[in-house]
N, C-alpha and C positions, 0 to 999 in steps of 0.2 A: 952762680949765675941763675938768674930768674928762669921762672918756667916761660916768660915770654921771650926771652933770649934764646932758652932751649930750643923751643918747638915752633915757635913762631906765633904764640897764641897770643892775643892781647884781648882783655875782657871787655866788655862793653863801656865801664866806667873808664878806661883808657884811653877810650876814642870818642869821648861823649859829645854829642853834640844834639841841637834841638831837632827833633824828628817829628814830623807831622804827616798827618794820613794824606794819601794822594789820589786823584781820580782815579778809576780804572784801575787800581793796584789795592791789594790787601796787604796790609801792614804785617809782618809776621813777627819779627824781633831784630835783634842787632846782631852781626858777628863784628866783623871790622868794618862793617859796612850797612846801612840798614837792609834787610832782607824782604823783599816785597815779590807776591806770587801777582803776577800780570793777568787780570780777568778775562783777555781775549785767550790765555792759553788753559783756563781754569775744565775747559771741557778735553784736555789731553790726559785727565784724569791723575792719579796721585795715591802714595803709599804714604801711611802714620804708621812706624813701628817703636817698638821697643820693650823691655821688661817691665813687669806690673810695679807700679808706684813710680814711673820714672815722668810722668806727666803726659801722656798719650792723650788723655781726658779733658783736659785743659787745652792742649792743642787743637783737639777735633772742636771744642766749644771756639776757640777763637777764629779758626776756618769759618765756621757756623755763622759767626756774628759776621765776619767780613763779606762773605756770600750775599746774608740778608740785609746788610749795610746797603750794599751796592744794588739791590734789587733783585737778585739771585733766589728764587724758593730754592730751602733745602730739605731732605729727607734723612733722618739720623735715628739708627736704632740708640735704645738708651740702656744698656746693661745693667748698671747700678742704681739707674735715680738720679746720678749727679748733674747730667745735662739738660734738667727739667728747670735749673736755677736761671737757663738764658731767659725765662719769661718774666722774672723781677728785677727790678732795678737794683743795680749794684750798690752796695754798700761802703765802696771805697776801703774795704780791709786792708789792714796794715800791710800784708805783703803784697799785695797788688800794687799798692801807691808805690811801697819800696821798689818793688821791680820797675814802675815805669820811671821812676828817677833814675835809678842806676843806669838805665839804658837811653836816659835824656827824651822819654818820649812824652814830649809838652802837650801833645793833645789828647791824652788819654784824661776821659771823665767818664762817670757812672752812665749806665745805658740799659734799657729795655727792648726786648725783641718780640715781635708777633709770632705767636706760637699755637701750632693744632696738635694737641695731644691724641694719639692712637692706641688701642691695644685690642690683639685679637681676642681678649677675653672679655673685653666690654666694661672692666672695673676701672683702670687708671686712665682711660681713653677713650674716644668712640670707637665702635666695632668697626674693624675692618676686616671683611669678607672677599672670597675667590670663589667662584663655580669651580665643580670638579672639572667639566668643560674645558675653562679657561685654564685651568692648570697643564691639564695634558697628560699622556699617559707618561712620558719620560720623567718628569719632575714628579708626579704622583708614584712612580716606581721608587723613585729615588726616597721618597717620604717615607714609603711602606718598606725599604729594606729588600725587595723583591730580587731573586734572581733571574736570569735570563727567560727561561721556562715560563715562568710566572709572570714577567713583565710581558711576553709575548700573548699570553691569553689575555691580560688587561689590556692590549693594544686591539686584539680581537673586541672585546668590550667595548672600545670606544667607536670601531670600524662600524659594528651591529649598530650601536644606537646613532649612528648618523645616517645611515643607509634606512633605518627604520623610523627615521625623526623622532627620536627620542632624547628629551633632554636632562642632561646629567647637570644638576647643579647642587644637589647636597651630598650626604654618604648614604642616605637612604635610599637615593635614586640608584646609587651603584650597587648598594646593596641586593636592590629588586630586580637588575639588570642581570647579576651574577645568578641568582637562583633561576632568573628566567634561562640564563644560558646552559645551567647544568639540568634542568629539565629538558632541553631541547638539543642536548648536547649531540646526539647523533646527527642530526641535521644540519646544525651549526659547522661542526668539524668537518663533514664533507663539502662545503663550500668554502668556509674562513680558515680551516686549518686544525688540528688537532687540539680537542678542550678537555683536559685529565678533570676529574673529580679531586683527585690531591690538589692541584694548583689552585682550582676556585675556594679550596678549602683553605689553604696558605694564606690567598688573598683577603679570605674573611676575615680569617686571624689576626692579619697584621693591619685589616681596618679597625678592630676590635680596639687594639692596642693605640692604634693614631688617636679611635676616640676618645680612650682612658686619659689621653694626653691633654684633651679639651678641643683636639681638631673639629669636634661639632659646632663649634664656636666660631670658625673660621669659612668652614665651606656652607656657601648659601646666598642669598640676597638679602638685601642690596650690596651687590658687588661694587667695591672701590670704583670710583671714576678716575681715573688718572688727573683730571682737569683740575679736582681738589688737593692734588700735591702742586700746583703752580700757581697758588695766589699769592697775591701781593695785598697788601694793606692799604689805606686810602694815602699814606705817604711815600706809598711807592716802595716799601721795603719787603721781600719777600718771606713768606710765613717759613716759619722752621717747624716742618711736620717732626714730631717726635713720638718714636713707636715704645711704647713700654714692654721693655725685653727680659726685665729680673726673673718675671715668672716661667716666662716662654722660652727662657734658657734652659729649664729642666727637661724640654725636649729638644735639645739642639739640632737633631735633624730636620724637623718641624723650622724651627727659626731659619737656618741655613737656605730651605728650599723655597720658604716664604720670600726672604729678601731675593731668591733669583729670578722667582716668579714674578715679583715687581718689576725688577731691572729688564727681563723678559717682554713685560706689559709696555713699557718706557717705549721699549725699541718699538713693538708692533704699532703703538699707536700715536706716537709723535712723528709730524712730518720733516722731510729733509730741511736742515737747514744750511748746511755746510760747515764753515767756521764762523760762528757769529761773535761778536765784539764781546759778548760774554755769554756764559751757560744759561740756558733756559733752566736747569735745574741741576744741582749737585746733587749727589746719592752717596751718603756714608755707609759701607758696610764692616759694621764691628763685628770683632771677633769672626774675621774672614777665614781663619784657618779650618773653621767647622765646615765650610763649603766645599772644602778640598779633601778632606779628610776621608780616607776609602772611596773617593769618588772614581765609579769608571771613566774610560776613556772618553766615551761617548757625551760624557755630562762635561768634563774639562773641555772638550772641543767646543761644546754648546755654550760654555762662559767665556772662552776664548773669541769666541764670532759676535757673541753679544756685545763685549766689551769692546771690541774692534768698529762695531757698525754704528754702535748706540751715540759713538761721538759724533758722529754727521748728522745726529738730532739735535746736538745740542746739550747732552747731558754728560757732566762729568761724574766719574766714579772713583771713589775714594777708599780702597781697602784700609783696614786699621785693624794690625794684629802684632804680634810681637817679636817676628823674625820675619826677613825677607823670605827666608827658605820655606815659610808657610804656602807661599803662592809658587804655583808652576813655573815654571821659567818663560812659557810661550804668553802668560796672561802678566808677568811681571815686565815681560819688555815692552808693555804697550802703558806703563804708568810712569808718567813722566815727573812729575812734580813729586818730589820725597823728602819727607822729615822723619830722620831717625834720631831717637832717644837712645838711651844706654843699655847696654848687653852687659852679661854678666860671661865669664869666660870661663869656667871652674872646671870643667871637663873638656875633654877632646873634641867631642861633639859640639861642645859651646863655642870651642875655640874656632873650630871650622865655620860654624853661623855666622861669626864676628868675619872673618876672611871674605865671606860671601857678602855678604852686609857691605863692607869696605867698597867690594869691587863693582859694586852698582853705582858708586858715585864719580863724577868726573874730579880727579885726584885734585887736591891743593897742594902745592910744594912747601907751602908755610908747616905743614905737619902730616904726622902720618894718620890718615884715615883710621885704620886698623887698630891703633893705638889708643887714638882719641875716643873711639866709641866705648871702651870701657871706663873710661874716664868721665865721664858728663856726669855731671849732678843733677839733680832734680829740676826740671824746667828749662836744661840745656838739650839742644838737637844739633845734628847736622842735618842742614838743609841746602839742597839743591833745586832750581825751579827752571822752568824755561825763560829764557830771556829773548833777548832780538833775534828775529829769524828763527826761533824756536831752537836754540841751541840751549842744550842744559849748561846752567853756572855752575862754576867750579864750587865744591862743597864748602860750607862756611859753618864755623864752631859758632851757634847761634845762641844767644839767651831769648827763648820765647815771651813776645808781649801778654801783658796781663790781659784777661778778659774784661770786657765793661759791664755785663751782667752780673748776676749774683754767681758766685762759683759754689756748689753745692744745691742739692735738692730742694723742692719746694716741699709746704708742708701739704698733707691732705686736702685740707680746705681751699688752701690757694689753687691748687691744681682742678677742684671743682669748680671755683669760680671762673676761669678761664675757660674749661671746658664749657660751662653755662652761656658763657658769650662767645663761643667760637661761630665762625663763619658756618661751620659744617652742623650746626647745634641740631638733632633733631633729624636729619636726611638720612642717618645710618643707626639710630638709635633702634628700630623696629623691623624684627626680621620678617621677610615677605616669602611666604611658601606658595608659589603658582604652580598650576599646571604644570607635572614634569614626569620624568620615567616612571617613579613610585605609583602616581595616580594612574598612568596609562597602563600600565602592567596590572595594578589591582584591579582595575575594571575588566581587564582584559582576562584574567584570572576567575574574577566574578560571573563573566557573561560566559565562560567556558563551565563553571561550576553549574551553573544555572540549566546552562543545555544538557548537562550530563543528568541533571537531576528530571529535567522533563523527559529524557530519553527512558530514565529509569520508570518513571510514570506511566509513561505510554506502554512499555513492555507489561507492567504490572497490571495495567487495564487491561491489555488485550489476553495475555492469560487468564486472567479471571473471567472474561466472556468466554474463551473456550471451555471452563470448568463448567458455566454456568448451562453451555448448551449442551455440553454433555450429562450435565444432571438431568436437565429439562426433557429429553428422549423418551417416550414411551417404553414403559418396563413391564414384562411380562411377572405376575406374581409367583408362578411356579415356572421352576425350570424341565418339568416332567413333561415329554410328550404324549400327544394324542396319538390313536392307533392312525388316525388320517393324517397327522403331520409325519409320522413316522413313515407310511408308505409315500408321501411325495417327497422326504428328504432321500429316502433309498434310490428312487427314481432319478432324483434331480445328480446324485453320484455317479448313475450307471452312464447318463448322456454326457456328465462332465468327462468321465475316464475315456470314453469313444472321442468327444473332442480334442483330447488332449493327445490321444494316440493320431487320430488325423493330423493335430497340429506338427507332432513330431515327424511325421512321415512327409508333409508338405516342406518343412523347414531345412529336414535332410534327406530330402528324397532320394539323391543320388546314391546314399550311403544306404538306405533302409527301404524296402519296400513293403506294402502296406499288404495285409493278406485278404 
């Protein structure tokens, strides 16, 4: 019995037919039929999962190319550098051409797509920055790995900055504010709540660690303008914004929090559009498990809220990770378009993960989803997307179509050439350091020091004047009394004694009579 007879699987070559690109849809590949993702459901979010080496990056490139060709801007993190090849014309590599022939993809051709490269460190792309104020206390606490007490102090710092009109733009602004809070701890504790020296010290140490990871390159101005992620080229193709993340991944908490901040900014800045005929932007969140590892419930709730509401802004969010169990159920439930590459099931835990992954799909009576997940080859995936009336399609065992652009990284000189001709070239390259909390608090400290110095100088001058006065009074050359002076002093003492007795009698007259 053949495998096709045994489990209902039919390879693409068995049902080969001429496949063409279709307007308003992205061609993903072929199962027993062509698998398309309708653009009108592109903002219903998605999930791309699978073990390392099973083809997730190629699937991500296929999706990015499809959205770009349809005029939809894309943002994606490039963990290994492989995605950068989308900026270079494909060269009809053997496997790409062969796969196109196998699935009957007659419209396949080499292509190139508009790209903007970004890099938090400003080396492999244009610098990308945010201000401390924009990041907010919740996300910054997550980035710094603070406990609840320390997060409370950070919230006080943000509140104080807001009340006193202090701009928090970069790390030195926050450090200056923390020093000011420490010096005014008694006053601030009475107004805002307890501020301990230990908590401030812990935050300062965490800031030092973050700085050593390169965060000083991220915090500051000019801050990223979301509009620059929403660009299309003169041919109407959406720019693919690629974040160089290979170095950033050495600080996984910084990476995950940064991407969540970007997602939050999209939600805050973009207008409501309801359900457009195609997304305004598609956001790929690679290595998504880093966002949820050890995340407190308040942060997971924040992610759930943003993912739920950002859809109405026309933004589609696609999480890319190894296994669906990496994503909390409340978030997973909102991811409608799914591509599942192979998973391995050698241990009980992995076998459980396979069952969970299988249960997320609408079953196909032709095969067992749980069994097929472990049998998929490289480039194969289980695909289920929203179709008519927003109903998930039955899962199909799909051979993913080949990308049209180059698969694999660009050369450094090719990347530099693209950056030099980028539509944002020069906009973010120079760091702007305007008047903010650091400068304001430094001036206050300087003014306070000058006032103290003036007061000290005035005190010294007054003491000097008093000493001079004492020194300038007429002085007797000899302390020996003359006979006349002795007689006068004796008389004065006698009169003084009598006045003293009279005074005592006057004050205590009822208690002691005078003689």
